[in-house]
FILUM-28626 format. One line per 10 residues: number of its first residue (from 1); for each residue x, y, z of C-alpha. Coordinates in steps of 0.02 Angstrom, whole numbers. Layout:
% FILUM-28626
NUM> X Y Z | ...;
END
This chain:
% FILUM-28626
1> 900 364 1732 | 804 352 1568 | 615 369 1563 | 478 422 1443 | 385 362 1290 | 413 182 1231 | 291 119 1097 | 248 -66 1111 | 168 -165 969 | 42 -306 990;
11> 6 -453 875 | 2 -402 690 | 55 -224 734 | 231 -289 768 | 255 -277 580 | 247 -87 595 | 395 -71 713 | 503 -24 563 | 406 139 553 | 495 202 710;
21> 659 193 614 | 585 317 489 | 526 451 610 | 614 563 733 | 618 569 923 | 623 705 1054 | 711 701 1222 | 728 811 1375 | 904 794 1443 | 994 847 1601;
31> 1180 870 1564 | 1312 892 1698 | 1464 993 1646 | 1632 953 1727 | 1683 1136 1731 | 1612 1312 1729 | 1553 1377 1559 | 1484 1546 1512 | 1300 1535 1457 | 1331 1626 1293;
41> 1472 1505 1252 | 1361 1357 1298 | 1218 1415 1186 | 1337 1444 1040 | 1411 1270 1054 | 1240 1187 1067 | 1188 1276 907 | 1341 1204 820 | 1272 1028 846 | 1108 1063 754;
51> 1114 978 583 | 1205 823 521 | 1339 744 630 | 1437 583 640 | 1422 468 790 | 1500 306 845 | 1384 215 968 | 1453 208 1146 | 1537 52 1213 | 1382 7 1315;
61> 1268 -4 1163 | 1164 -144 1089 | 1221 -109 910 | 1381 -126 812 | 1499 20 845 | 1511 80 666 | 1524 265 625 | 1350 327 577 | 1275 488 514 | 1129 561 610;
71> 1035 727 612 | 994 843 756 | 837 940 709 | 841 1064 853 | 908 1100 1028 | 796 1219 1123 | 724 1268 1293 | 898 1276 1368 | 909 1312 1556 | 1069 1316 1657;
81> 1094 1311 1845 | 1280 1311 1880 | 1350 1156 1796 | 1179 1075 1773 | 1103 1107 1601 | 927 1060 1546 | 881 1058 1361 | 758 982 1237 | 827 898 1081 | 739 833 925;
91> 839 705 827 | 838 568 699 | 802 392 762 | 961 302 813 | 1045 457 888 | 1135 427 1053 | 1102 574 1169 | 1235 523 1295 | 1362 524 1152 | 1296 695 1100;
101> 1321 757 1279 | 1498 686 1284 | 1541 774 1119 | 1469 939 1184 | 1582 925 1335 | 1732 894 1223 | 1697 1049 1118 | 1673 1152 1275 | 1840 1082 1336 | 1772 1045 1510;
111> 1693 874 1486 | 1513 824 1520 | 1402 674 1556 | 1217 638 1543 | 1134 640 1713 | 954 606 1662 | 856 577 1501 | 672 574 1462 | 601 529 1291 | 454 647 1262;
121> 410 592 1086 | 437 436 979 | 372 460 802 | 194 524 818 | 174 468 1000 | 200 596 1139 | 191 593 1328 | 10 651 1313 | -29 486 1224 | 67 377 1346;
131> -6 257 1474 | 85 189 1626 | 101 6 1673 | -24 43 1811 | -149 92 1674 | -118 -75 1588 | -143 -166 1754 | -305 -72 1783 | -362 -116 1607 | -330 -302 1639;
141> -438 -296 1795 | -583 -194 1723 | -741 -266 1645 | -886 -216 1532 | -900 -42 1459 | -762 23 1571 | -639 -100 1495 | -685 -50 1318 | -661 135 1357 | -492 103 1439;
151> -436 -11 1297 | -471 126 1169 | -364 246 1272 | -218 128 1305 | -211 31 1140 | -194 140 985 | -231 88 805 | -70 38 716 | -107 171 584 | -64 301 719;
161> 121 257 700 | 122 327 522 | 69 507 549 | 243 567 496 | 272 441 356 | 224 494 177 | 65 407 122 | -3 343 -43 | -189 301 -52 | -244 170 -177;
171> -401 102 -258 | -495 -40 -176 | -463 -143 -333 | -274 -136 -302 | -274 -181 -118 | -277 -371 -126 | -139 -380 -256 | -27 -280 -139 | -75 -399 2 | -8 -541 -107;
181> 159 -451 -127 | 134 -357 -291 | 209 -185 -319 | 97 -33 -339 | 68 31 -516 | 14 207 -564 | -166 158 -612 | -195 95 -434 | -158 264 -354 | -295 386 -302;
191> -196 517 -206 | -33 542 -112 | 67 662 -3 | 181 792 -80 | 369 781 -58 | 390 596 -99 | 559 557 -179 | 624 397 -261 | 685 267 -134 | 594 357 7;
201> 501 243 131 | 313 267 113 | 154 187 181 | 13 120 71 | -164 154 133 | -340 114 78 | -467 253 52 | -538 203 223 | -372 250 308 | -322 67 331;
211> -137 25 326 | -97 -102 189 | 93 -110 173 | 261 -26 198 | 338 18 31 | 481 107 -55 | 443 243 -182 | 504 213 -360 | 445 385 -419 | 433 560 -349;
221> 266 644 -314 | 286 744 -473 | 316 587 -576 | 165 500 -501 | 60 649 -551 | 123 651 -731 | 142 468 -776 | -4 358 -832 | 87 191 -824 | 231 108 -732;
231> 272 53 -557 | 262 188 -425 | 311 93 -268 | 395 -71 -220 | 312 -169 -80 | 431 -202 65 | 320 -270 205 | 137 -320 190 | 33 -275 345 | -148 -312 295;
241> -201 -493 284 | -228 -561 107 | -407 -568 45 | -468 -436 168 | -523 -347 10 | -595 -449 -136 | -479 -510 -272 | -500 -400 -425 | -362 -456 -543 | -377 -589 -676;
251> -258 -730 -714 | -226 -804 -884 | -321 -966 -910 | -218 -1118 -954 | -273 -1194 -1123 | -342 -1370 -1114 | -251 -1498 -1220 | -350 -1651 -1273 | -252 -1810 -1289 | -322 -1934 -1419;
261> -370 -2102 -1345;
END
């Protein structure tokens, strides 16, 4: 009984799927307790789970069952009706809510299981942005101006996936070199978000808000502001096609050697 937001990527946008590993998710969960619990006690225990915790994926999981560290950002909007408990949880990507529910039941010493789960947000996409499969079917059958209007509503620009990822904007003259796999140097930067730290995943954008590449910061925001030279970010995955922007760098010419006849 799991429903809700599931972002799907098309064509070149499949390269951006990694971005959903960098941003959080939000769920609405219905938890069934196996015994009676006082509301005050329930609220206190739920608050204990906010913050960092360790999880081992459940047996019925598609990943290796290694112990992992995940963060719960908040648990709010709690409603209880007997042993049925409804709550909203914001968490780091990769968090298993049914394992969270199981652990809550263990701490409460009554046991618990997840009855229903709905993902209300994945990264920057919410239920308000979502389209149903019936919308997609209607889009496939529409024509003319109606089809264009529906396509703009159903299919989002891939840049939309990076609303919560720190951004670095660069000069047009640096774009094509990044598209060929080069790392980003300080002189190529125009502006950037605050709060960037070394090794943090970031997104490289043009001044026209076009996504160029996924990258890893080599400097903090403060260092980028102070330094005049050096590499600021290491390119991890190129998104924009090479030569979309004109080539602006120069290569060393090879000297011509004349061989006597």
